[in-house]
N, C-alpha and C positions, 0 to 999 in steps of 0.2 A: 207720513212714512216714519218708521221707527228709527232709532239711532243706528247708524252705520254698523256693520258688523266688522269685528276685527279680522283682518287678513291673516293674522297668526293661526296656524293649525294647533289644536289641541295636542299636546305631546303625548306620546304613547305611555303606558303605565311603566315600561321598562325604562324609557328615556327619564321619565320623572324620578323613578327610584334612583336611577344612576346619578341624575343631577343633585337630588336631594342629598345623597350621600357626600358628594363633593362638598356641597354647601356645609353640611354638618362638620365635615373635616376641617374646612376653611375657618368656621366660627370657632370651633375648638382651638384651633391653632391661634387664631387671633385673641382668643381669651387668655390663652396661656401666655402669649407674648405681652399682653398687658398686665397680667399679674406678675410677670417677671419684672417688667419695667417700673411698675409701682413699688415693688419689693426692693428694688435696686436703688429707686430715689429715696425711699424711706431709710435704707441703709446709710447713704450718703449724708442725709440730714442729721440723722442719729451721730454720724462720725463727725460732723461739723460741730454740733453741740457738744460733744465730749472734748473735742479739742479746744474749744473756747473755754470750758470750765477749767481745763488742765492749765491753760495758759494764764487765767485769771487767778488761780490759787498760786501759781509759782512767780507772779510778777510782784515785785517790791513796791509798796506805795510811795509815790513822789512827795516831796514836802510841797505844801500849798503856794509858796511865793519862793521865787529864787531872784529877789531883786536886792539891791544894795542901796544902803541910805545914802543921800546926798550930804556933802559937808555942812552946808547951810543948815539943813534940817537936824544935823547933829548938835550944832551950836544952840539952836532954838531950844531942842530938848533938854541941853544941860541947864539954859537959863530956867526953864520952866521947873526943873528938879530944884534948883537953888531958891526959887521963890516959895517951894512948898514949906508950911510951918513943921520942919523935922523937930525942932526944940521941944514942941510940945507933946512929942511921942516918946514913949520908952524905947530903950535899945532892943527889948525883945520884941515889941510889935513892930519895929522898924525891920528887924531880920526876918520876921514872919511875911511882912508885907513884900519884901524883895523876893524872898522864896515864892510866893504866889505870883508874883509878877513874871517870874521864869516860867511857871507852869502855865500861866495863861497868856503866853506870848502872842498867840492869835488875835487877843484883844487889843493889847498894848502896842503891837507892832504896826507900823505904817505900811499900808498895802502898796504904796508905790517904791518901798525899798528894793534894792538890787540884791542884796546880800542876804543868804538864808540864816536864820537864828541859829546859834551855837556852831557856826562855821568854823570857828578855831577849834572847838572841842573835837568836831568830827575830823579834822585834819590831823589832830594829835592822836586820834583813835585809829587812823588808817593802818599801822604798823600791826596793831593788836588784831585787826580784821583779817590782814592778809596771813597772818601766823594761824588765826583760828580757821581759815579756809583750808588750810593745808590738810590732806587726808592723813587720819592716824592709823598706824599699824597696830592693829590688834592682834593677839594670839588666837588663831581660829582653829578649832578642832575640825579635822575633815570629816564630812558627813558619811557615815558607813552605810554602804549598800546593803539593803535587806532583800532576803529572798522568803517570799510568801509561801508559807505551807498550808496543808489541808487543816481546816479549823477543827476545833472540838466542840461537841454539843453538851451542854450541861442544862441543869434544870433552869437556870437563869437564862440560857440562849446558847448562842455560838460564841465561841472565845477564839480570836484569831490567832494564829501562831505564825511566828517569824523566826528567822535565824539569820545572823550577819553573815555576809558574803565574804569568804577568805579574800584578803586583799594581798597581793604581791608586792612586796616592797621594792620599788625600782632604785631606792637610793643605795642598796646594797650593791646592786648590779653596777650602777655608775661608779661606785667606789671600787668595785672589783675591776672594771675597765680602766680606772684611772691609775690602780696600782701598777699594771705593766708599764704604763707610759713613765711613771715616776722610776720603775725599776731601771728603764732604759736610760734616763736621764742620769741615775746615780751609777750605772755602769759607764756610761760614757764620762762621768766626772772622775770616777776612780779607775779607769781603764789603765792597766799597768803599760809600762813603756816596753814595747817590742824588742828594743835594741838590748834591753837589759836581760831578757829571758833567753834561755838556752834553745836550741833547735827543737829539742823534745818538747819543752815547755810551750813553745810557739805553735808547735803542731797540735797539742792538745788543746791549747785555747782557741784554735782555729776550728777544731772539731766542736768545740763547745757552743762557739758562737753559730756555726752552721747548723747545728741540731736545733738551736733556738730558734733561727729563721725559718727552718723546715716545719717546725711545729706551729709557728705563727702563720705560715703561708697555709698549711693544712686546716688549721682552725677557721681562718677567714674562707677559704674556698668551701668547707662543708657548711659553714653557717650560710653563705650565699645561696648554696644549693638546696638547703633545706627549706629556706623561705626567701626566694628571690625578691619578692614585691617589698617586703618589709626591711630586708638587709640590703637594699641597693647602695646604700652610703658606704658599707664594707667594701664594695667593689673599687671606690676610690681609694681606700685605705690600703688594699692589696696592690691596686696599679702604682700607689706611691713608692712602693719597694721596688720599683724599676730603676730608681733613682738612688740605690744604695751606694754610700760613699766610703764604706770601711774597705780599704784596699785589700784586706786580709780575705774577704769573702765575697767581694763585690761581683766578680765575674759569674762565681756558681750561683749566687742568689738571683741575679738578674736572668740567668737561663732558666733557673726553675720558675721564677715569676711568669716569664714569657710562655712557658708551656702550660702551667697552670691557669692563667688568664685565658688561653686559647681554649682549653678544655671547658672551662666555666662558660664562656660565650657560646660554644657549641651546644651546651646544655640548656642554658635559660633563653637564647634567643628565640622569640617566637616564629611561628611558620607564616608570617606575614611581613610585609614591607611597612615601616612606621613613618608616616608623613607628619610634617610640622603643622601645629594647630594654627588656624586663621585667628584674626583679632576678635572676630565674632564669636568664634568658639570659645575662646578664652574668656570673654566677657560674660557668656551664659552661665547659669548656676547649674550644676550637675550634682548626681548623688555622691555620696562619699565614696562608694566602691569605684565609680567612674573617675572621679579625682584621684583616687588613690592609684588606679591603673595609668593613668596619664602622667602622674609623677614618676611612676616606675618606667615608662616608655621613654619618657623625656631624659631620665638618668641614664638609661641604658644605652640610648644611641650616643649621648655626650661621652660615656666612658669608652665606648666602643670606638669613637672617632679618635680620641686622645691615644688609645692603645694602638691603633694603626699608624698614628703619628709617629709614636715612640719606635715602632718597629722600622718605619720608613728612615727615621733620623738614624737608627743603628745601622743600617745597611749603607747610608750615605757616609756616615763617619768611616766606615771600613774602606768605601771607595776612595774617599778623598784623603784618608789617613790623617784626620783632623785630630790634634790633641786637645783634650778638654782641660779646663783650668783646674779642676778638683783632683786630676791625675790618679782617680780611684782604679781606672782600667788602663793597663798599658797598652801600647801600640800592637804589641804581639798577640794580644787577646782579642783584638776586634774582629779577627776572622772568624773565631769560635763563636762569638756573640751574633755576628752577622749570619752565620749558617744556621743557627737556632731560629733567628727572625725570620729568614727565608722560609725554613721549614714550615713555621708557625703560619705566615702567610699563605702558603701552599695548601695547608689543611683548611684554612678559612675560605680561600678560593673555591675548593671542591665542596665543603659542607655548607656554606652559607651563600648559595648563588641568588637566592631570593631576597636577602636582606639588604639593608642600606649600604652604601659605600663600597658595592661589589664591583663598579666600573672603576674606582679608586685603586682597588687591589690588582685588577687587570692591567691597569697603566704602569703599576708599580713592578709587576712580575714579568710582563712581556720583555722588557729591555733584558732581564737576568737570562732570559732564554738563549740570548747571544753573548752570554758571558764568556771571557776566556777562561775561567775555571771550569773544568769539565764537571766536576760535582755539582755545582750550583747550576750549570746548564741544564744536567740531566734531572735534578730535583725540580726545576721549573718546568720543563718539557713533560715530564711525567704527570705532575700535577695538571697542566693543561690538557694533557690526553683524556686523564681520567674525567675532567670536568666535561669535555665535549662528549664524551661517552654517555655520561649520566644526565646530560641536559636534554630534557624531552620537550620544553616549550620553545626554546631557540632564542630567548632575550640575551643569556650570557654569551651564547655562541656568535650572535651577531656583533656584540661589543668587542668580543676578543678579535674577531677577524678584522674588524675596522683598525684595531690598534696595530695589529700584525701587518696590514697593509701599509700604513704609516710608517712603520719601522723600516720595512723592506725599501721603500721608496727613499726615505731620509738618509739610509746607509748606502744608497746607490747600488742596490742588490748585492752588497758585500755582507752576507750574514751566514750564519750555519745552515747547512741543509736540514737539520734537526728542526729548525724554526717552521719550515714548510711541510715537513712530514707530519707534524701534529695535525695539519688540516685533514688529513686522511681520515682521522676518526670522527669526522663531522656525521651526525645523524640525519643525513638528508636523503630521502628516497624519492620524493615527488616535489614538483614545484608548480607554480601557476603557468599555465600555457595561455597565449595569447588568444583571445575569444572575439568573436564577433561583437558588432555594437548592440543587437539584440540580447545577447547572453550577459554584456556587460551592464545593460540597463538594470536599474534596482527594480526589485519586484516588490509589489506591494504585499504586505504581510497580512492586513487586515481589511475587510470591507468598510467602506464608509457608511455613514447613516442614510444617505439618499440611495445607494446601490442596495442597502438592506431591504429599505421601503420598497423598492421597484421590484425586486426579484424574489423576495422571500415573504412568506406569510407572516402573520403575528406569532404564532407558535415557533416556527422556524426562527425567527429573529430572536426570540427568548433563548432558544437552544444554542443559536450561534453566538449570543452575547455570554452565556455561561462557558462556551467551548473557548471563546478568546480569552476570557478571564483565566481560565485554567491554563492556557497555554503561556500566558503572560507569567504567571506564577511559575511554572515550570522552567521557563527561561531564567528568570531571577535566581531560582534555586539551583540551577546548574552551576557548579563550580569549575568544571573542566573548560580548558580554552577551546574555542570554536576552531573548526578545522580550517576556516577561511583565515583566519589570522595566524595560524600556524603555517599554512602555506605562503603567506605574504611574508612572513619573517625568513622562512627558508628561502624563497626566492631573492630575497634583498641579501641575504649572506651568500648565497652561491654566486650572485653576480659580482660582488667584491672578490670572491675567490677566483673566478675566471679573470677578472681584471688583473689580479696579480700574475697569474700565469701567462696571460697573453702579453703583458709588459715584459716578462723575461723572455718570453719567445722573441719578441721584437728587438729588444734593446741589448739583451745578455745572453746570447745562444751559446756562448762558450763558458758560460758561469758553471760554478759547481752545483748550482741550484736546478740545471737542467733535469737532471734524472728524476728529481722530485716533482718538477713540474709535469714531466711526461707521465709518471705514475699517477699523480693526481689527476690528469686529463683522462688517462684510462679508467679511473674509477668513476669520475662524473660526467664521462662523454656522453651517455644517455640523456643527460639534462641540459646539454648545451642547445643555445637557441639555434635554429634552422639558418639563420642569415649567416652564420659565421662558417659553415660547414666547407664551403668551397675553398676559402682562403686557408682554413685550418689544415684541410688535407694537403693543398698545395706547400705548405710550411713543413709539414711532416714529412713529405716525399723528399723535399730538398735536404732535410737534416739525414735522411737514411742515406741519400745518395752522396752526401758529402764525406762518408766514412769516418767521421770525428767521433761517433757515438761508440760506446761500448756495446756489447752484444745484449745485455739486459736492457739498456736504453732503446736500442732498436726495436726490440720485442714490445717494449711499451708504445712505441710509435705505431707498431703494426696493430696491437690490441685497441688503441685509441681510434685509429682509422675505421677498424671494423666494428667497433662498438657505435661510432656515429651513423655507419652506413646500415646497421641492423635495426636501428631505433627510428627516429623521424626521417632519417636520410635514405630510407628505403624508396622514398619517391623520386630520388635522384637518379639519374640514368648514368651510372657511372661504374666501370669495370676495373676494380683495383687489382690488375693482373700484376703489376709491378710489385705490390705487397705479396701476393702469393708466391712470385718467383723468389723473393728475398727470403721469406722463411724457409722455402723448400732448399734454397742454396745453402742456408746456414745451419740447418739441423745437425750436421755432422760435427759442429763444433762443440756439441755436448758429449761427454764421455766420462768414464768413471774416475779418471785421474783428476778432475776438476769438480768444483762444487756443482750439485745437483739442484740447487735452490730455483734454478731457472727453468726447471722442467714444468712447475705449476703454471708458469706465465705461457710456456708454450702449449699446454693442455688447454688453458683458457683461450688462447688464439684459435687453436684448431675447433674448439667448440664454436666460436663466433664466425670463423671463417667456412667452415664446411657444413656444420650441422644446422644452424640458424639461417644459412643463405643456401640451403640443398637445391633451391629452385634455379639459382643462377651458377651452380657449379656444374662443370661437364664430368662425364664418366671417367675420361682420361686423366683429368685432374686428380679425381678421388683415388684412383687406381695407383698412380704415381706416389701420393702421400702414404696409401696404406703400405706399399712396398718399401718406401724410405724409413717409415716408422718402424716396421718389422726389422729392417736391418740395424737400426739405431738401438733396438732393445736388447741387443746381443752385448753391446758394449757400455752399459751404463749400470747403476746401482739397481739392487733388486726392487725397491720401492718405485724407482722410474720405471723400470720395465714392466711392473704390474699397471702403472697409470696409462703406459703407452699402449699395452695390450687391451686395457679396457677402452681405449679410445678407438684402437682398431675394431674391437667388438661393435661399438656404436656406429662406426662408419660402415661396416658391412651390414647392418639392420638398416641404416638409412638408404645405402645403394645396394639393393639387393643382387644387382649383376656383377659386383665384385667378386662372386663366388668363383668366377673363371681363375683366380689367382690360386685356387686350390687344385687346379687340373694341370697337369704338366704338358699338356698338348698346346701347340701355338695356335692362336685364334686369328691371325692374320699376317700381313707382310710386315718384313721390319725385324730388327733385332732391338732387345732391350739395350738401352744406353745409359747405365747407372751414373756415369761421370757426366752426363748433360745436366745443366741447371734449369732447363725449361720443362716443367712438369707436363705440357702439353705434347711435347714432341719426343719424349723419351722411350716411346713404345712400351708402356708398362703392361699392355695385355698379352705380351709375348714371354711373359716371365711367370714364376712361380713362387710361392711362399715357403722356399726351401728353409728359411730361418727357423721356421716352427719346430723342425725336427731336431734342431740343436738346442733350442730353448726348452724342448721337452725333457731334456736331461739336466736342466738347471737345479743347482742345491737347494733353491727356495721352493717350497711345497705349492705356494699359491701362483707363482710364475708357472711351475709345471702345469697346474691346473687351467689356468688361462691358455696355455699352449695348446693342450689337449682339446679344450672347448673351441677353439679356433680351427683347429684341423678337422674337427667334425662338422664345421660349417656354422658354428656359433648358434647351435638351436636353442629355442626357448623352453622346449620340454625334452623328455626322454633322458637317457643315460648320459649324453653328453652335456646336458644343461648344467648351468652353474648353480650353486646355492642361492637362496633368497639373500642371504646376507651380503654375497658380492655382486648380485645382478642389480640390485635396487640402489647402489652406491655410485657417484659420478667418479670419473678418472682422477680429479683433483683430490676427492675425498680418500680415495684408495691411495693415492700417493702420500698424503699425510698420515694416514693410519698406519701403513707400513714403513714409516721412515726410521731410520737407523741413528738419529742424531744423538739419542740418549745412550748409544753404545748398547743397546739391548736388540736382540733378534726376535722378531715379531713374525710368525708365532714362535714361542720358545723352543729351543732345541731339546729334544728329550735326552735323558741321560742314557748312556749306553747300558745294555744289559748286563747284570753282574754274571761272570763266569766263575764256576767252581774250580778252585785251584786243586791239582792232582797232588795227593797225599803219598809221598814215598814210605813204604815200610821198611823197616830195619830188618835185614835178612838176605835170603838168595835174590838179589835184584836181576843178576845177569842169567841168561838162559843157557849160554854156551859154557858148558863145564870145563873144557881145556882152557879157555880164555880167563875164566875166573881162577882156575888152578895157577895159570901163569902170572896173574896179578898178585895172587896171595904171596907166591914165592918171592916175587920182586920186593913187595912191601915188607916181607919178613926178613930178608937179609939186610945186615947192618953195613956192608960194604957198597959203596957205591956200583951201580951197574956199569960194565964196560962201554966205552963210547962207540958209537957206531962208525965202522970204516966204509966210507962210501966208495974209496978207490978199489978195495977188494971186489965189490959187487960190480964195479964198472970193468975190472979186468976179467971176471967171470963171464960177464956178457959178451966181452971180445972174443974169448975163448969160444 
């Protein structure tokens, strides 16, 4: 038998081709790796050789022997020298032999000696050697930089052309910078005594000093703004002027420097937060531009921190009335300085919400919202409102709400209502809702390798990989905050706000903060968690029944209750009849003799109570409200009448059967009882809207138009329909648009038509000739006319 056949099958041509390509690729890769490794080894060896040569050339040769002679050997050497026939030699030969002996010391020396030859001489030369080793200062000329120009071609060849680069001499600039410092020192040295000057001279001197300081502030500020990266050190120089010690101009200069630094920081601060560098980052070598940017950021953060500390110290000095040792600023001037510092802090709070130390600014400013000084409190509250309205991400709002919560709790709820009113400016429209476990579970973003291999083909895997790579790049490039992160911040912020509100409702119901709490609950009620609904409705009803609330506060309670029930609370089977009854009963408290600002809240309550809950409202209740609102529109301001009639129009569209109020025939048994406070039992179907006829003669044209529209049945089309401008606006918008708070009539009153005056012509103006003749006779006589005798006429009548 022949040799056993191999069990391996011969590979196909395609497989062979594929394998050979792989092998070739591996071989080329191994070859490149070997070449690189050998080249690397060769470079290392060459480096070692060069280093060895360098060390050998720089090394000083050591003496051959460093041994000292023993004393016994020295005596033997002296005896040997004495035994020599020195007398037989000339003096010149003897000196020559001694010189040769010194030169050939390596022959005559004993190898066992411990002391080097010429040791004493070397010791004496040490001073000269140390002196010689000191570096010499030579006058070196600076190498001038050369600019290479285009060459010139000649017969001989190319002739290179160069030109010296113009160098800006920095010495002159330094001298110029040193000159003002010297001038300041000379001014301080030769500053005249203020007591010896007259008041006019003192005033003139103060103006001159102030002008100098202003010019210096302006120069430093413009230099920083023109090139912040290179002139960051001038920021320190400008900040040092906050410590002005000249009592003549100290207060004014400090105020100017505070405002100037505030504007400078607003301009040069980058649009990102600067974090401190780690030790590893500091140790790594970076480019020159990167290092310059790091130095700029580090200097900016440190100067900004010192500036904020100066502002805080100024405010503390005013609060504590602390007198300084320098006495450059009097106690009376502390308040003005503190107000400027507070204004600068407020500007930074609004403008630099993204930058470092923003939380420190919040901690410094929130207690000032509760300051006894009205000006300081209003300034701080306005800044906080502005910041909350501009904050789109929610980080600054969350920090502010936390500090306000701590302030209210630490003061035992004894704070100004304006502090809580600022929370109404929060930009929160939606929050996270509790989800099921499946929804909360994290979703897989990308498929794993096993899943791809199992479910996808080779080409699909290739496309999937490219798609995932593109998605990752898009996610990295996206600069906006994700919606989930934003919702999380809003949820946390609103939880703290509700914690403040619920604490006050529970522990301080008779506090001055209750109106603000009710107003806040009315605004954010649709975001309250469902777990608190039952307890909150009970608390609100008890507050209304206690009769300790004002009319506006009770309206806020009603608005909060119905906002809760119209949102997530529509799943609760609750009939808020008591809230309907309270609003129906208190509507007539509004009139033209009082402020009509509460009408807006009433219109909002009607929208939530009747329109959004149309399926839970009975027809009798809707009829009763329409009738009472029509009566109310007779004795309120015109803008309130417009809003109320617009609400009636929407109610008639929502409840079409309310048109029975436009008929003067009774629709059932009973008599309308307007004095009854129960809307369900006052028989409103047996009355009519006779008030519309009175309103139709109102002096306001828009009120007349609404009255005519309602009398026609509130049609959407036809001659009785409203214009598009009026029909598309809500009752609250109409109430605000036609407001008379600015003492202007909207629409403006048209001017009366000009009447032509009758022109009397000189001449015969009287038609009766006898009367005219009689008048002329009387006017022509000089003697006065005889008096009238009424007794004669009386006697003639009796006869």
